[in-house]
Structures are given as C-alpha cells and as structure tokens.
A tleap script that builds the chain and sets N, CA, C and O, in Angstrom:
source leaprc.protein.ff14SB
mol = sequence {
  NMET SER THR THR ARG GLN ALA ALA PRO GLY
  ALA THR ARG THR CYS PRO HIE CYS ARG THR
  THR ILE LEU GLU SER ALA SER VAL CYS PRO
  ALA CYS ARG HIE ARG LEU ARG PHE GLU PRO
  GLY GLY THR ALA ARG PRO GLU PRO SER PHE
  SER ALA LEU GLN VAL GLU GLY THR ILE ARG
  HIE PRO ALA GLY HIE GLY THR TRP GLU TYR
  SER VAL VAL LEU SER ILE ARG ASN GLU ARG
  GLY GLU GLU VAL ALA ARG GLN VAL VAL ASP
  VAL GLY ALA LEU LYS ALA ASP ASP GLN ARG
  SER PHE SER LEU ALA VAL GLU VAL PHE THR
  PRO GLU ASP ASP SER ARG CPRO
}
set mol.1.N position { -31.061 -3.512 11.653 }
set mol.1.CA position { -29.974 -4.326 12.170 }
set mol.1.C position { -28.903 -4.465 11.098 }
set mol.1.O position { -29.205 -4.794 9.951 }
set mol.2.N position { -27.673 -4.219 11.466 }
set mol.2.CA position { -26.566 -4.309 10.520 }
set mol.2.C position { -25.909 -5.682 10.588 }
set mol.2.O position { -25.688 -6.228 11.669 }
set mol.3.N position { -25.600 -6.231 9.409 }
set mol.3.CA position { -24.910 -7.519 9.366 }
set mol.3.C position { -23.412 -7.332 9.172 }
set mol.3.O position { -22.656 -8.303 9.173 }
set mol.4.N position { -22.979 -6.070 9.004 }
set mol.4.CA position { -21.564 -5.786 8.823 }
set mol.4.C position { -20.862 -5.816 10.165 }
set mol.4.O position { -21.255 -5.107 11.090 }
set mol.5.N position { -19.822 -6.635 10.277 }
set mol.5.CA position { -19.063 -6.759 11.516 }
set mol.5.C position { -18.029 -5.643 11.584 }
set mol.5.O position { -17.302 -5.411 10.618 }
set mol.6.N position { -17.960 -4.954 12.714 }
set mol.6.CA position { -16.978 -3.899 12.897 }
set mol.6.C position { -15.647 -4.520 13.323 }
set mol.6.O position { -15.585 -5.259 14.305 }
set mol.7.N position { -14.598 -4.217 12.587 }
set mol.7.CA position { -13.270 -4.751 12.883 }
set mol.7.C position { -12.563 -3.846 13.892 }
set mol.7.O position { -12.792 -2.637 13.922 }
set mol.8.N position { -11.712 -4.438 14.705 }
set mol.8.CA position { -10.874 -3.657 15.612 }
set mol.8.C position { -9.883 -2.866 14.761 }
set mol.8.O position { -9.381 -3.394 13.769 }
set mol.9.N position { -9.586 -1.618 15.120 }
set mol.9.CA position { -8.636 -0.831 14.337 }
set mol.9.C position { -7.296 -1.562 14.197 }
set mol.9.O position { -6.714 -1.994 15.192 }
set mol.10.N position { -6.820 -1.695 12.981 }
set mol.10.CA position { -5.546 -2.353 12.713 }
set mol.10.C position { -5.635 -3.851 12.503 }
set mol.10.O position { -4.630 -4.487 12.184 }
set mol.11.N position { -6.826 -4.437 12.677 }
set mol.11.CA position { -6.988 -5.884 12.461 }
set mol.11.C position { -6.773 -6.190 10.981 }
set mol.11.O position { -7.150 -5.401 10.115 }
set mol.12.N position { -6.166 -7.338 10.698 }
set mol.12.CA position { -5.845 -7.687 9.313 }
set mol.12.C position { -6.502 -8.995 8.895 }
set mol.12.O position { -6.984 -9.773 9.717 }
set mol.13.N position { -6.499 -9.201 7.594 }
set mol.13.CA position { -6.963 -10.457 6.988 }
set mol.13.C position { -6.216 -10.629 5.682 }
set mol.13.O position { -5.443 -9.758 5.282 }
set mol.14.N position { -6.444 -11.749 5.017 }
set mol.14.CA position { -5.787 -12.021 3.748 }
set mol.14.C position { -6.780 -11.811 2.611 }
set mol.14.O position { -7.912 -12.292 2.672 }
set mol.15.N position { -6.357 -11.095 1.577 }
set mol.15.CA position { -7.207 -10.901 0.404 }
set mol.15.C position { -7.406 -12.263 -0.264 }
set mol.15.O position { -6.425 -12.956 -0.533 }
set mol.16.N position { -8.646 -12.661 -0.537 }
set mol.16.CA position { -8.872 -13.961 -1.166 }
set mol.16.C position { -8.431 -14.018 -2.620 }
set mol.16.O position { -8.323 -15.104 -3.190 }
set mol.17.N position { -8.176 -12.870 -3.226 }
set mol.17.CA position { -7.783 -12.830 -4.630 }
set mol.17.C position { -6.266 -12.911 -4.814 }
set mol.17.O position { -5.771 -13.716 -5.602 }
set mol.18.N position { -5.528 -12.059 -4.071 }
set mol.18.CA position { -4.072 -11.969 -4.288 }
set mol.18.C position { -3.248 -12.444 -3.093 }
set mol.18.O position { -2.020 -12.481 -3.174 }
set mol.19.N position { -3.896 -12.805 -1.991 }
set mol.19.CA position { -3.246 -13.341 -0.792 }
set mol.19.C position { -2.388 -12.310 -0.048 }
set mol.19.O position { -1.547 -12.695 0.766 }
set mol.20.N position { -2.579 -11.019 -0.307 }
set mol.20.CA position { -1.867 -9.965 0.397 }
set mol.20.C position { -2.537 -9.718 1.745 }
set mol.20.O position { -3.760 -9.813 1.850 }
set mol.21.N position { -1.763 -9.404 2.767 }
set mol.21.CA position { -2.324 -9.030 4.059 }
set mol.21.C position { -2.851 -7.607 3.948 }
set mol.21.O position { -2.122 -6.693 3.564 }
set mol.22.N position { -4.130 -7.427 4.289 }
set mol.22.CA position { -4.786 -6.123 4.174 }
set mol.22.C position { -5.556 -5.839 5.464 }
set mol.22.O position { -5.696 -6.715 6.317 }
set mol.23.N position { -6.051 -4.613 5.597 }
set mol.23.CA position { -6.876 -4.271 6.743 }
set mol.23.C position { -8.212 -4.998 6.650 }
set mol.23.O position { -8.797 -5.112 5.573 }
set mol.24.N position { -8.681 -5.482 7.782 }
set mol.24.CA position { -9.960 -6.187 7.815 }
set mol.24.C position { -11.113 -5.265 7.428 }
set mol.24.O position { -12.131 -5.736 6.920 }
set mol.25.N position { -10.973 -3.980 7.656 }
set mol.25.CA position { -12.022 -3.013 7.348 }
set mol.25.C position { -12.107 -2.676 5.858 }
set mol.25.O position { -13.065 -2.030 5.434 }
set mol.26.N position { -11.130 -3.097 5.057 }
set mol.26.CA position { -11.100 -2.738 3.628 }
set mol.26.C position { -12.222 -3.418 2.862 }
set mol.26.O position { -12.461 -4.616 3.013 }
set mol.27.N position { -12.908 -2.634 2.036 }
set mol.27.CA position { -13.920 -3.215 1.160 }
set mol.27.C position { -13.357 -3.429 -0.238 }
set mol.27.O position { -13.960 -4.126 -1.054 }
set mol.28.N position { -12.189 -2.823 -0.519 }
set mol.28.CA position { -11.463 -3.010 -1.770 }
set mol.28.C position { -10.003 -3.285 -1.414 }
set mol.28.O position { -9.425 -2.575 -0.591 }
set mol.29.N position { -9.406 -4.302 -2.024 }
set mol.29.CA position { -8.002 -4.630 -1.753 }
set mol.29.C position { -7.111 -3.544 -2.351 }
set mol.29.O position { -7.240 -3.249 -3.539 }
set mol.30.N position { -6.202 -2.932 -1.567 }
set mol.30.CA position { -5.322 -1.904 -2.113 }
set mol.30.C position { -4.260 -2.459 -3.057 }
set mol.30.O position { -3.672 -1.702 -3.829 }
set mol.31.N position { -4.002 -3.764 -3.013 }
set mol.31.CA position { -2.989 -4.361 -3.888 }
set mol.31.C position { -3.573 -4.737 -5.255 }
set mol.31.O position { -3.083 -4.277 -6.286 }
set mol.32.N position { -4.609 -5.564 -5.263 }
set mol.32.CA position { -5.171 -6.045 -6.535 }
set mol.32.C position { -6.410 -5.270 -6.963 }
set mol.32.O position { -6.879 -5.427 -8.090 }
set mol.33.N position { -6.946 -4.434 -6.075 }
set mol.33.CA position { -8.107 -3.576 -6.315 }
set mol.33.C position { -9.409 -4.329 -6.570 }
set mol.33.O position { -10.348 -3.778 -7.145 }
set mol.34.N position { -9.463 -5.590 -6.142 }
set mol.34.CA position { -10.721 -6.339 -6.232 }
set mol.34.C position { -11.660 -5.893 -5.120 }
set mol.34.O position { -11.222 -5.571 -4.016 }
set mol.35.N position { -12.937 -5.876 -5.417 }
set mol.35.CA position { -13.940 -5.565 -4.400 }
set mol.35.C position { -14.073 -6.788 -3.496 }
set mol.35.O position { -14.196 -7.915 -3.975 }
set mol.36.N position { -14.048 -6.555 -2.193 }
set mol.36.CA position { -14.087 -7.642 -1.219 }
set mol.36.C position { -15.458 -7.829 -0.604 }
set mol.36.O position { -15.823 -8.940 -0.218 }
set mol.37.N position { -16.213 -6.760 -0.511 }
set mol.37.CA position { -17.576 -6.840 0.009 }
set mol.37.C position { -18.306 -5.586 -0.430 }
set mol.37.O position { -17.698 -4.579 -0.792 }
set mol.38.N position { -19.596 -5.673 -0.389 }
set mol.38.CA position { -20.423 -4.532 -0.732 }
set mol.38.C position { -20.923 -3.909 0.560 }
set mol.38.O position { -21.436 -4.600 1.440 }
set mol.39.N position { -20.770 -2.618 0.659 }
set mol.39.CA position { -21.187 -1.892 1.855 }
set mol.39.C position { -22.691 -1.624 1.792 }
set mol.39.O position { -23.259 -1.564 0.702 }
set mol.40.N position { -23.338 -1.463 2.938 }
set mol.40.CA position { -24.766 -1.136 2.948 }
set mol.40.C position { -25.036 0.121 2.130 }
set mol.40.O position { -24.314 1.111 2.241 }
set mol.41.N position { -26.078 0.073 1.311 }
set mol.41.CA position { -26.417 1.214 0.467 }
set mol.41.C position { -25.547 1.311 -0.769 }
set mol.41.O position { -25.648 2.280 -1.522 }
set mol.42.N position { -24.690 0.318 -0.991 }
set mol.42.CA position { -23.848 0.302 -2.187 }
set mol.42.C position { -22.661 1.239 -2.143 }
set mol.42.O position { -22.047 1.500 -3.177 }
set mol.43.N position { -22.321 1.753 -0.964 }
set mol.43.CA position { -21.197 2.671 -0.856 }
set mol.43.C position { -19.974 1.934 -0.351 }
set mol.43.O position { -19.898 1.589 0.828 }
set mol.44.N position { -19.035 1.695 -1.215 }
set mol.44.CA position { -17.777 1.055 -0.830 }
set mol.44.C position { -16.799 2.130 -0.378 }
set mol.44.O position { -16.992 3.311 -0.668 }
set mol.45.N position { -15.764 1.730 0.321 }
set mol.45.CA position { -14.751 2.679 0.764 }
set mol.45.C position { -13.446 2.401 0.021 }
set mol.45.O position { -12.470 1.979 0.641 }
set mol.46.N position { -13.405 2.630 -1.310 }
set mol.46.CA position { -12.197 2.340 -2.048 }
set mol.46.C position { -11.099 3.379 -1.872 }
set mol.46.O position { -9.927 3.081 -2.102 }
set mol.47.N position { -11.462 4.600 -1.466 }
set mol.47.CA position { -10.491 5.679 -1.355 }
set mol.47.C position { -10.098 5.908 0.098 }
set mol.47.O position { -10.942 5.808 0.988 }
set mol.48.N position { -8.827 6.215 0.350 }
set mol.48.CA position { -8.401 6.539 1.712 }
set mol.48.C position { -8.967 7.896 2.127 }
set mol.48.O position { -9.357 8.701 1.281 }
set mol.49.N position { -9.008 8.139 3.428 }
set mol.49.CA position { -9.460 9.433 3.938 }
set mol.49.C position { -8.478 10.534 3.540 }
set mol.49.O position { -8.879 11.632 3.154 }
set mol.50.N position { -7.189 10.222 3.641 }
set mol.50.CA position { -6.151 11.147 3.185 }
set mol.50.C position { -4.848 10.390 3.027 }
set mol.50.O position { -4.709 9.272 3.523 }
set mol.51.N position { -3.899 10.992 2.341 }
set mol.51.CA position { -2.582 10.395 2.161 }
set mol.51.C position { -1.615 11.138 3.071 }
set mol.51.O position { -1.362 12.328 2.878 }
set mol.52.N position { -1.071 10.432 4.069 }
set mol.52.CA position { -0.174 11.053 5.046 }
set mol.52.C position { 1.231 11.250 4.483 }
set mol.52.O position { 1.985 12.095 4.965 }
set mol.53.N position { 1.582 10.463 3.453 }
set mol.53.CA position { 2.911 10.559 2.856 }
set mol.53.C position { 2.823 10.131 1.405 }
set mol.53.O position { 2.196 9.120 1.090 }
set mol.54.N position { 3.444 10.889 0.523 }
set mol.54.CA position { 3.491 10.545 -0.896 }
set mol.54.C position { 4.890 10.872 -1.396 }
set mol.54.O position { 5.306 12.030 -1.361 }
set mol.55.N position { 5.615 9.867 -1.860 }
set mol.55.CA position { 6.965 10.047 -2.378 }
set mol.55.C position { 7.032 9.408 -3.758 }
set mol.55.O position { 6.618 8.263 -3.936 }
set mol.56.N position { 7.549 10.138 -4.722 }
set mol.56.CA position { 7.728 9.602 -6.065 }
set mol.56.C position { 9.134 9.928 -6.537 }
set mol.56.O position { 9.696 10.969 -6.196 }
set mol.57.N position { 9.690 9.023 -7.326 }
set mol.57.CA position { 11.010 9.258 -7.872 }
set mol.57.C position { 11.268 8.390 -9.093 }
set mol.57.O position { 10.607 7.373 -9.302 }
set mol.58.N position { 12.233 8.806 -9.888 }
set mol.58.CA position { 12.592 8.087 -11.109 }
set mol.58.C position { 14.101 7.912 -11.147 }
set mol.58.O position { 14.850 8.833 -10.822 }
set mol.59.N position { 14.543 6.727 -11.545 }
set mol.59.CA position { 15.976 6.512 -11.783 }
set mol.59.C position { 16.156 6.144 -13.250 }
set mol.59.O position { 15.343 5.431 -13.837 }
set mol.60.N position { 17.231 6.645 -13.819 }
set mol.60.CA position { 17.539 6.362 -15.211 }
set mol.60.C position { 18.983 5.886 -15.286 }
set mol.60.O position { 19.887 6.517 -14.738 }
set mol.61.N position { 19.186 4.773 -15.965 }
set mol.61.CA position { 20.517 4.208 -16.140 }
set mol.61.C position { 21.184 4.939 -17.303 }
set mol.61.O position { 20.638 4.959 -18.406 }
set mol.62.N position { 22.350 5.537 -17.078 }
set mol.62.CA position { 23.028 6.252 -18.172 }
set mol.62.C position { 23.578 5.292 -19.227 }
set mol.62.O position { 23.933 4.151 -18.932 }
set mol.63.N position { 23.635 5.773 -20.426 }
set mol.63.CA position { 24.197 4.973 -21.528 }
set mol.63.C position { 25.694 4.762 -21.295 }
set mol.63.O position { 26.359 5.591 -20.673 }
set mol.64.N position { 26.203 3.667 -21.789 }
set mol.64.CA position { 27.637 3.408 -21.708 }
set mol.64.C position { 28.088 2.711 -20.442 }
set mol.64.O position { 29.292 2.586 -20.219 }
set mol.65.N position { 27.189 2.260 -19.618 }
set mol.65.CA position { 27.528 1.546 -18.396 }
set mol.65.C position { 26.922 0.151 -18.442 }
set mol.65.O position { 25.999 -0.097 -19.218 }
set mol.66.N position { 27.431 -0.759 -17.622 }
set mol.66.CA position { 26.890 -2.111 -17.543 }
set mol.66.C position { 25.523 -2.124 -16.880 }
set mol.66.O position { 25.045 -1.099 -16.394 }
set mol.67.N position { 24.907 -3.280 -16.867 }
set mol.67.CA position { 23.579 -3.443 -16.284 }
set mol.67.C position { 23.623 -3.229 -14.772 }
set mol.67.O position { 24.541 -3.695 -14.097 }
set mol.68.N position { 22.630 -2.524 -14.253 }
set mol.68.CA position { 22.460 -2.330 -12.815 }
set mol.68.C position { 21.364 -3.262 -12.326 }
set mol.68.O position { 20.376 -3.487 -13.025 }
set mol.69.N position { 21.536 -3.802 -11.132 }
set mol.69.CA position { 20.462 -4.547 -10.466 }
set mol.69.C position { 19.939 -3.689 -9.318 }
set mol.69.O position { 20.675 -2.894 -8.734 }
set mol.70.N position { 18.670 -3.862 -9.010 }
set mol.70.CA position { 18.106 -3.087 -7.905 }
set mol.70.C position { 17.157 -3.938 -7.072 }
set mol.70.O position { 16.595 -4.922 -7.553 }
set mol.71.N position { 16.991 -3.541 -5.822 }
set mol.71.CA position { 16.007 -4.125 -4.901 }
set mol.71.C position { 15.218 -2.976 -4.301 }
set mol.71.O position { 15.800 -1.986 -3.855 }
set mol.72.N position { 13.908 -3.099 -4.286 }
set mol.72.CA position { 13.051 -2.107 -3.636 }
set mol.72.C position { 12.736 -2.667 -2.251 }
set mol.72.O position { 12.059 -3.687 -2.124 }
set mol.73.N position { 13.232 -1.993 -1.220 }
set mol.73.CA position { 13.088 -2.461 0.157 }
set mol.73.C position { 12.260 -1.443 0.934 }
set mol.73.O position { 12.544 -0.246 0.902 }
set mol.74.N position { 11.243 -1.925 1.627 }
set mol.74.CA position { 10.398 -1.090 2.466 }
set mol.74.C position { 10.688 -1.433 3.916 }
set mol.74.O position { 10.651 -2.600 4.307 }
set mol.75.N position { 10.975 -0.416 4.708 }
set mol.75.CA position { 11.252 -0.608 6.129 }
set mol.75.C position { 10.352 0.322 6.923 }
set mol.75.O position { 10.240 1.504 6.596 }
set mol.76.N position { 9.708 -0.197 7.962 }
set mol.76.CA position { 8.830 0.599 8.812 }
set mol.76.C position { 9.400 0.579 10.223 }
set mol.76.O position { 9.730 -0.481 10.753 }
set mol.77.N position { 9.512 1.763 10.828 }
set mol.77.CA position { 10.060 1.897 12.182 }
set mol.77.C position { 9.026 2.541 13.101 }
set mol.77.O position { 8.205 3.349 12.666 }
set mol.78.N position { 9.079 2.169 14.377 }
set mol.78.CA position { 8.168 2.772 15.356 }
set mol.78.C position { 8.780 4.061 15.900 }
set mol.78.O position { 9.833 4.500 15.436 }
set mol.79.N position { 8.120 4.660 16.880 }
set mol.79.CA position { 8.563 5.943 17.438 }
set mol.79.C position { 9.916 5.866 18.136 }
set mol.79.O position { 10.555 6.899 18.338 }
set mol.80.N position { 10.366 4.678 18.507 }
set mol.80.CA position { 11.678 4.495 19.143 }
set mol.80.C position { 12.769 4.167 18.131 }
set mol.80.O position { 13.916 3.934 18.513 }
set mol.81.N position { 12.425 4.145 16.848 }
set mol.81.CA position { 13.407 3.854 15.810 }
set mol.81.C position { 13.641 2.371 15.585 }
set mol.81.O position { 14.529 1.989 14.823 }
set mol.82.N position { 12.845 1.528 16.246 }
set mol.82.CA position { 12.982 0.083 16.093 }
set mol.82.C position { 12.252 -0.374 14.829 }
set mol.82.O position { 11.118 0.032 14.576 }
set mol.83.N position { 12.899 -1.205 14.057 }
set mol.83.CA position { 12.287 -1.713 12.833 }
set mol.83.C position { 11.192 -2.718 13.194 }
set mol.83.O position { 11.455 -3.725 13.851 }
set mol.84.N position { 9.963 -2.436 12.759 }
set mol.84.CA position { 8.839 -3.326 13.052 }
set mol.84.C position { 8.452 -4.168 11.842 }
set mol.84.O position { 7.771 -5.183 11.984 }
set mol.85.N position { 8.885 -3.751 10.650 }
set mol.85.CA position { 8.620 -4.529 9.440 }
set mol.85.C position { 9.662 -4.184 8.390 }
set mol.85.O position { 10.120 -3.045 8.300 }
set mol.86.N position { 10.026 -5.172 7.605 }
set mol.86.CA position { 10.972 -4.979 6.504 }
set mol.86.C position { 10.587 -5.975 5.415 }
set mol.86.O position { 10.410 -7.164 5.682 }
set mol.87.N position { 10.459 -5.479 4.190 }
set mol.87.CA position { 10.030 -6.350 3.103 }
set mol.87.C position { 10.672 -5.919 1.794 }
set mol.87.O position { 10.754 -4.728 1.495 }
set mol.88.N position { 11.126 -6.897 1.017 }
set mol.88.CA position { 11.584 -6.636 -0.336 }
set mol.88.C position { 10.343 -6.646 -1.214 }
set mol.88.O position { 9.659 -7.663 -1.322 }
set mol.89.N position { 10.058 -5.528 -1.833 }
set mol.89.CA position { 8.848 -5.362 -2.626 }
set mol.89.C position { 9.050 -5.876 -4.043 }
set mol.89.O position { 8.156 -6.501 -4.614 }
set mol.90.N position { 10.229 -5.613 -4.615 }
set mol.90.CA position { 10.506 -6.037 -5.984 }
set mol.90.C position { 12.006 -5.978 -6.228 }
set mol.90.O position { 12.741 -5.283 -5.527 }
set mol.91.N position { 12.434 -6.711 -7.223 }
set mol.91.CA position { 13.823 -6.676 -7.676 }
set mol.91.C position { 13.801 -6.589 -9.195 }
set mol.91.O position { 12.804 -6.925 -9.834 }
set mol.92.N position { 14.906 -6.138 -9.762 }
set mol.92.CA position { 14.958 -6.042 -11.214 }
set mol.92.C position { 16.321 -5.608 -11.683 }
set mol.92.O position { 17.273 -5.541 -10.907 }
set mol.93.N position { 16.403 -5.312 -12.971 }
set mol.93.CA position { 17.651 -4.877 -13.581 }
set mol.93.C position { 17.372 -3.733 -14.544 }
set mol.93.O position { 16.312 -3.665 -15.167 }
set mol.94.N position { 18.337 -2.847 -14.650 }
set mol.94.CA position { 18.261 -1.725 -15.579 }
set mol.94.C position { 19.409 -1.835 -16.572 }
set mol.94.O position { 20.576 -1.881 -16.181 }
set mol.95.N position { 19.081 -1.876 -17.834 }
set mol.95.CA position { 20.100 -1.833 -18.893 }
set mol.95.C position { 20.329 -0.376 -19.254 }
set mol.95.O position { 19.604 0.504 -18.792 }
set mol.96.N position { 21.336 -0.119 -20.079 }
set mol.96.CA position { 21.635 1.248 -20.502 }
set mol.96.C position { 20.388 1.903 -21.094 }
set mol.96.O position { 19.681 1.299 -21.902 }
set mol.97.N position { 20.129 3.132 -20.687 }
set mol.97.CA position { 18.985 3.942 -21.115 }
set mol.97.C position { 17.635 3.463 -20.580 }
set mol.97.O position { 16.608 4.019 -20.969 }
set mol.98.N position { 17.593 2.446 -19.697 }
set mol.98.CA position { 16.335 2.037 -19.060 }
set mol.98.C position { 15.969 3.045 -17.974 }
set mol.98.O position { 16.824 3.747 -17.437 }
set mol.99.N position { 14.699 3.094 -17.674 }
set mol.99.CA position { 14.201 4.002 -16.648 }
set mol.99.C position { 13.118 3.303 -15.844 }
set mol.99.O position { 12.338 2.527 -16.395 }
set mol.100.N position { 13.064 3.573 -14.540 }
set mol.100.CA position { 12.011 3.057 -13.669 }
set mol.100.C position { 11.518 4.201 -12.780 }
set mol.100.O position { 12.307 5.024 -12.314 }
set mol.101.N position { 10.220 4.238 -12.556 }
set mol.101.CA position { 9.619 5.210 -11.648 }
set mol.101.C position { 9.035 4.452 -10.469 }
set mol.101.O position { 8.497 3.356 -10.626 }
set mol.102.N position { 9.146 5.047 -9.284 }
set mol.102.CA position { 8.685 4.423 -8.052 }
set mol.102.C position { 7.780 5.408 -7.325 }
set mol.102.O position { 8.003 6.619 -7.365 }
set mol.103.N position { 6.772 4.885 -6.670 }
set mol.103.CA position { 5.853 5.711 -5.902 }
set mol.103.C position { 5.527 4.994 -4.592 }
set mol.103.O position { 5.243 3.796 -4.589 }
set mol.104.N position { 5.569 5.721 -3.497 }
set mol.104.CA position { 5.227 5.192 -2.177 }
set mol.104.C position { 4.152 6.094 -1.590 }
set mol.104.O position { 4.303 7.316 -1.579 }
set mol.105.N position { 3.079 5.505 -1.108 }
set mol.105.CA position { 2.019 6.276 -0.470 }
set mol.105.C position { 1.620 5.595 0.831 }
set mol.105.O position { 1.507 4.371 0.893 }
set mol.106.N position { 1.413 6.384 1.852 }
set mol.106.CA position { 0.861 5.889 3.108 }
set mol.106.C position { -0.568 6.410 3.158 }
set mol.106.O position { -0.798 7.596 3.393 }
set mol.107.N position { -1.527 5.516 2.936 }
set mol.107.CA position { -2.935 5.889 2.899 }
set mol.107.C position { -3.555 5.681 4.268 }
set mol.107.O position { -3.384 4.623 4.873 }
set mol.108.N position { -4.272 6.678 4.759 }
set mol.108.CA position { -4.862 6.638 6.086 }
set mol.108.C position { -6.380 6.614 5.952 }
set mol.108.O position { -6.963 7.385 5.189 }
set mol.109.N position { -7.004 5.722 6.701 }
set mol.109.CA position { -8.457 5.619 6.731 }
set mol.109.C position { -8.934 6.022 8.116 }
set mol.109.O position { -8.395 5.562 9.123 }
set mol.110.N position { -9.935 6.874 8.166 }
set mol.110.CA position { -10.487 7.316 9.441 }
set mol.110.C position { -11.958 6.921 9.506 }
set mol.110.O position { -12.620 6.818 8.473 }
set mol.111.N position { -12.466 6.702 10.703 }
set mol.111.CA position { -13.910 6.443 10.818 }
set mol.111.C position { -14.688 7.599 10.218 }
set mol.111.O position { -14.218 8.737 10.237 }
set mol.112.N position { -15.867 7.324 9.687 }
set mol.112.CA position { -16.659 8.330 8.999 }
set mol.112.C position { -17.017 9.516 9.887 }
set mol.112.O position { -17.218 10.617 9.375 }
set mol.113.N position { -17.102 9.323 11.200 }
set mol.113.CA position { -17.474 10.430 12.070 }
set mol.113.C position { -16.282 11.319 12.424 }
set mol.113.O position { -16.479 12.381 13.014 }
set mol.114.N position { -15.058 10.926 12.086 }
set mol.114.CA position { -13.879 11.759 12.321 }
set mol.114.C position { -13.706 12.728 11.165 }
set mol.114.O position { -14.132 12.445 10.045 }
set mol.115.N position { -13.095 13.847 11.424 }
set mol.115.CA position { -12.814 14.786 10.351 }
set mol.115.C position { -11.377 14.614 9.893 }
set mol.115.O position { -10.540 14.077 10.618 }
set mol.116.N position { -11.104 15.074 8.685 }
set mol.116.CA position { -9.746 14.985 8.136 }
set mol.116.C position { -8.845 15.949 8.870 }
set mol.116.O position { -9.310 16.925 9.459 }
set mol.117.N position { -7.514 15.664 8.835 }
set mol.117.CA position { -6.588 16.557 9.555 }
set mol.117.C position { -6.504 17.924 8.923 }
set mol.117.O position { -5.771 18.785 9.409 }
savepdb mol mol.pdb
quit
C-alpha cells in the first residue's frame, strides 16, 4: 500500500522553505532546491524529464556610459496569444563594465511510464 498521494497534473502548492508556488508533484523545490519529501525506495525526482526550452544570454554595459537599470520580466501566453501570467523576476542596475548573464529553462516532467519526446 502506498502512502504517497498522487497529485492532479498541474496542481500546485507552496514550498514551505521559500514560499514559491511549485508543482504539487515536486519532491525537490526548483527555486530553493530543498528536498520536500522522500520518495519510496529513496528515489527523489530532482531532475526534469527533459528541457523543452533553454535560453541563455549575457549583457555587458559598455564603458563611458551612465548606469543602466534593468527589469527581468517573464510573460507566459497560451495558444491564443493571451497572457496568462506575467511576473517581474528581478531588477537591478549595471554600472560601466558590469556584466550579467541570464538563463531561462522550461523543465518538463512526465509520468515514469511515458517516454521522452
């Protein structure tokens, strides 16, 4: 008999460590990386099944210019182009010769009986 409750796909909860909204099925928080529960047999699911999107980029402020301010904004749209979520992830400033790197990943989790794409 299993004591692990199966969550409905897409159901969410709040991480007790960092208060981020995460998938109810997560055994490790993707934001703070704390372990949330131990899976039967000691096998946690910390890794996604695959990454559907990975974007990385770097911006560098050229010397001789004033300070730049920036906002990192994440917007999610559905198949009709309607915005379903929008969030400011971080804000900051770049002085001359400062550099920042950004990475965005969409991690996909599939049931264990499904195969990868």
